[in-house]
Structure formats: structure tokens, C-alpha cells
C-alpha positions, -999 to +999 in steps of 0.1 A: -653+604+342-679+631+326-710+606+308-718+633+281-678+639+275-676+600+265-701+607+245-689+632+229-663+620+221-677+588+208-692+608+184-665+630+172-649+590+170-671+575+148-670+609+123-639+605+117-636+567+111-671+553+107-693+533+133-684+499+146-671+483+181-652+512+202-625+508+228-617+531+254-592+530+279-585+559+305-550+573+322-548+593+351-526+629+356-497+615+372-493+639+401-454+636+423-454+644+453-419+643+461-390+620+443-385+647+416-359+639+389-348+607+407-364+578+382-328+578+363-306+580+390-281+547+387-257+551+413-279+558+445-311+538+456-334+568+448-377+564+447-408+587+448-438+594+459-466+601+432-502+590+425-525+588+395-554+619+395-589+605+400-602+642+391-579+642+355-575+617+328-569+611+299-592+588+269-585+570+241-608+558+222-596+533+195-609+501+174-582+476+152-585+482+112-579+460+085-546+471+070-517+474+088-517+517+097-525+538+126-545+568+124-551+595+153-574+630+161-575+644+192-604+661+201-583+694+210-582+714+176-544+723+182-533+685+173-542+674+133-546+644+129-515+620+119-517+588+104-489+560+095-479+525+083-463+499+103-437+494+085-409+500+114-379+479+109-354+473+134-328+443+138-320+420+171-299+444+187-308+464+220-337+491+216-315+515+234-288+516+210-310+515+179-330+544+189-296+565+208-283+560+170-316+572+154-321+613+148-346+619+173-380+627+147-395+659+140-420+676+173-450+663+165-476+649+188-479+618+168-444+608+182-455+596+213-477+568+194-450+562+171-428+551+199-452+532+213-459+512+184-421+512+177-412+495+208-439+471+203-430+460+162-393+451+185-406+435+217-431+413+192-417+414+157-440+388+149-468+397+164-477+433+154-500+426+127-529+446+129-535+489+128-558+508+149-578+540+146-573+558+177-585+589+194-574+614+222-593+633+246-577+653+282-583+673+308-544+671+317-527+703+304-500+690+274-467+703+285-479+705+321-459+686+342-484+660+347-472+630+320-496+640+295-465+629+269-461+598+288-500+591+291-501+585+252-473+565+249-487+542+275-523+547+259-509+533+228-491+511+242-517+489+258-536+493+231-517+483+205-510+452+224-550+450+231-559+449+183-530+423+184-538+404+212-508+401+233-509+398+268-493+419+290-488+428+329-491+461+343-455+466+359-440+454+323-464+478+302-453+501+323-412+498+320-417+495+284-433+524+279-406+544+299-384+529+269-413+531+241-406+571+256-370+576+239-377+568+204-385+611+210-347+620+219-356+620+255-334+593+277-355+597+310-371+568+334-399+545+345-419+569+373-447+583+352-455+555+331-458+532+362-475+562+377-500+556+354-501+520+354-504+516+391-522+538+406-552+524+431-574+547+449-566+566+481-532+556+478-497+569+468-469+546+453-440+549+471-419+538+436-386+520+444-365+532+414-336+513+418-360+475+424-385+488+397-411+482+428-441+501+436-462+499+470-491+513+477-492+535+508-526+545+523-529+589+519-556+606+540-576+633+514-609+640+536-597+674+542-571+676+516-563+687+480-534+684+455-539+712+434-517+721+405-514+753+387-499+757+351-478+782+342-464+775+307-457+745+285-424+733+286-410+736+253-398+705+242-374+719+211-341+714+210-326+732+238-351+720+267-339+685+254-303+691+261-311+705+293-329+669+305-306+649+282-273+670+301-289+660+341-297+624+323-260+616+311-251+632+347-268+611+362-263+577+352-229+582+337-206+608+350-209+610+389-208+570+393-176+570+371-164+597+393-176+579+430-152+560+442-170+541+467-145+543+494-165+562+519-201+569+526-226+582+499-230+621+521-189+622+520-189+607+482-212+636+469-188+663+484-159+650+473-169+651+437-168+678+411-181+716+411-182+710+374-166+695+344-169+692+309-170+659+284-140+667+270-119+664+301-145+634+309-136+619+278-095+623+286-098+609+324-126+579+314-124+570+277-148+540+276-174+556+300-172+584+277-182+560+247-211+548+265-223+590+268-214+587+240-236+561+225-267+572+245-264+610+243-247+618+207-266+653+206-252+664+239-217+653+230-220+671+193-230+704+212-223+703+248-184+692+247-168+721+259-197+731+286-187+729+318-216+705+333-227+710+373-221+676+389-222+680+430-251+701+428-271+673+408-260+649+431-273+661+465-303+670+447-306+629+444-297+627+481-314+651+490-353+640+473-343+605+487-343+615+525-371+638+519-394+605+503-377+588+534-391+610+559-427+615+539-431+574+543-423+579+582-446+602+586-481+588+564-468+554+580-473+567+614-505+574+608-517+542+599-504+528+634-532+508+655-546+524+694-514+543+702-510+564+672-540+585+655-546+573+620-568+579+597-579+565+561-593+587+535-637+580+534-669+583+552-662+558+580-640+567+606-609+542+609-620+513+630-583+511+646-587+545+662-624+552+666-618+550+704-601+582+698-618+620+695-623+630+667-604+659+671-573+641+680-568+620+648-578+652+628-549+665+643-526+636+641-535+641+598-530+677+601-497+675+613-489+652+591-497+673+566-475+704+580-445+685+580-449+672+541-456+708+534-419+716+548-407+688+530-420+698+499-413+733+499-376+719+510-381+697+478-387+733+455-355+749+467-334+713+455-351+715+416-344+756+416-310+765+431-297+725+427-309+709+399-319+745+378-353+736+362-374+765+370-376+796+351-386+832+356-420+826+343-422+795+374-412+814+397-436+842+390-464+820+396-449+806+427-444+839+445-487+843+433-495+813+451-475+820+482-487+855+488-508+843+518-488+816+530-519+807+557-536+793+527-513+769+517-491+736+532-463+739+504-461+736+470-428+730+446-424+725+407-435+692+398-425+673+365-396+678+341-389+715+348-386+746+327-423+754+326-460+731+330-469+729+369-466+739+402-480+716+430-496+727+462-509+711+491-541+727+508-568+719+527-601+715+507-616+749+526-589+771+511-588+760+478-615+779+455-597+814+483-561+796+465-574+796+430-598+828+434-558+847+444-538+834+415-563+835+388-561+875+400-524+882+404-512+854+381-535+845+355-556+873+348-523+899+340-512+878+317-547+877+299-553+840+308-587+825+316-575+797+338-609+783+341-615+780+302-578+766+295-582+742+318-546+755+341-561+742+376-566+711+384-580+693+416-570+661+427-567+632+449-553+596+450-570+581+418-570+542+404-542+541+374-549+527+337-580+511+336-608+497+305-633+520+311-651+505+274-645+467+259-637+432+265 
């Protein structure tokens, strides 16, 4: 974290809210290597391999207030200040039922804070009595597929608990933050929030969504970098929100209902229909349709007779699960002693393989990274062909990145899709030539300066949610 940046943020916070003690929380950008669009799958054990960026982050500066109000500002001029009272009222019913039956709020960045605070009020109805002033300062591109929105939810959830002296475990905060984000109308999973909360330096997280568990796995970082290139913000308006929720509804409700559980999962998926309308689903499975209507009311209203893809979505889920398993095998083999060359990031040689020549260990890492790159390429193809979350602008960016295939090991669309980031794995020595190439081929013709925009992020695995300043 840059000290000058933090100092500037503190100055703006004080200029707006006055002098006094300031707490600072840090949340990393979420970089997901593999396992995209599988964290909300309910019929198949799935996993992802994300990490939190060491180099790119969102800071939240905050302090408690006397009044029961939340006030917020951003260092980004495009995001206007907001203020709202702590007046959300919830009954004793389930959070999901209550937020699903509410209309989604009008788009505004403050909704991510509102959702976090509202969930905390529902979860701790007698304890949220103190409001807060807050400021966001971020190097994560908004709408870029690195979970800037989820970072706000996690930070706001942690901050409102802190100022009200509510203790929490990071794993619980991650899960609760994922539900808090449902306040905005999305129905996603906990991948982003868990990564933000639980990441560790020099490790990738093996995140088991079915069991809600995560395991850190060492990830070599000496000669390798993860670079994200930002295309354009993913439009989170009504149409794209419907696209997200369509895939969530198909994954959570339609596919599990259609599967007979009488054969191996691969065979069951092959038996699924290519398409199915919600009207037909209602006729065949009225009880499950009612569940879908309760969870996805806007989807039911607007896409009742539209054929929804079924089998392709399931094929993507299965393929991603297999790719994650293969990637874990590759990374774990690098950790085997004596007979398996391995390397752990850092300046020191791995004592388990120090008897081996350096070129042997380097070759083992290079081979593993090359294989990992192929898995990343296949994930991108699946996201385009089976999940259909790409668009023409993302395709143009991918073409620019792959103009010289020798400079990269793998690339794929990262995040929700319909815009956002393309993730690239490459050697550290190739980072600047690759950036120069994409700047000329993609950004310059569009009149864009990626450096000024902060459109390119270079990352290595770092720590998760951290209280930087305060008690």
C-alpha cells in the first residue's frame, strides 16, 4: 500500500468529515485463476482457484458517528457522496425471502454499502445502533471483473460490525457478505467475498463451494505474473442483471430438478435438454417453479417464454470442476519433496529441492505453468461457447492479447462477464512487451490511455482483508 496515497485519502476524509480517529481496512482485488460461474451451483461439487492481489486493493477509511446515519464518499470523482439513516426494518423471516420480495434498488454505488449495513441490521437487530462515516479509495477498476463491488460489501460489513463492537470470523463475514449483496438484486455466490476475506500471501485458495471450505495452496510467483486488461465496465443494468440471474436460476433450480440422479454425472448432463422455457418448467414442476418465482421474480416476469439454455450451462460447470481439479494436481506436484522438483515463491531456494540444479526446478515450474495456461485457455472457450458471457469488445481485447502467442501462457475472461477484465498468465519478463502490444493494438485505437485509467493490473498473490490502521 502506498503511504502517499493513504495520506491523500486521509486528507480528503478529514476535509469532509472533520478531525478524529480514523480506521482503515484493506481489501484486495479478486483474481480468479479457474472456476468461474460455479460458486452458485447446487447440484455438483464445484471449486475455484482465486487469490487476492498483493498489488491492487480497495481501502475504506471510516469512523463511528454519534447519529444513526451512514455517510460515504469516494476518492473517484465519478461517485457522488451519499447519506442514509439506519432505518431498515426487517421481520423475523429469512433474509433471502425478504430481499427477494423487494424491488431491486435504483443503480447507485451506495447500494453496496446499504446492502452490507442492512444485512448486519437483520443479523444483529439489537446491536446496530451506531452509524459511520466512510470513504472508499481504490485501485481496482469498477465493473472490471475484479470484484470492486464485492470489496465494498465486505469492507462495509466489517466496518459496521467494528463500530458497533460486533466480533466476527472472516469465514462468516465472507458468507454473510455474499448474502448481503443479494440486496442489489443479484443472486450470486460467495467466491468473491471469500477470496477477499481469506487470501494469503504467496498462495492460491482452493475454494470448495459445496462444503464452504477453503485451503491455501502455495503458488509460485518469482518468474510469473497475473495481468488483467480491462475492456469496459460490465453494464449491471436491468438486461445484464437478468442475464446473470438467468444463469443462476438455471444452475440452482432448473438443472437440479431435471437431473434424475440415476447415472454418473456426465451421463446425467448429456441427458439434459438443450433448451427449456420457464412456462414448460412451470407445467412440469410447479413446486420448483414456485421456488424459482420467489427467488427470481424479475426473471419470471420478463422471460417466461424465452428458451433458456440448459445442457451447455451444465457442461461448463462440469468442465470448470475438472479444470480446477487438474490445476490443483499440477500445483500440488510442485510441492512434493525429493523426487518431484518444486519451488515456493520468495528469494530463498526450497530446502526440499535444494539438492537439485536450479534449471531442473525452474523447468518443473515452467512446465506446470504452461499446463495451467492451457487450462485457462479452455476455461475461456467454455465461457464463450457454453456460458455465453463474452461480447464483441471482450473478443477484440482477447485478439490483441493473443497477437503474439509466445508472450503468454494463457488468457481468459474473468468475472461475471459482459465486459470487465481479461486475465493473462505470463512470465515477468514478458509483462511490459505485452502491455505495450495491447496498448497499441487495443487501447490506442479507442482513444484510451490504459495507464491513466488504471486499466491494467499486474498482480501476485497477497493477503486478504486487513485492518491497516486502528485497533
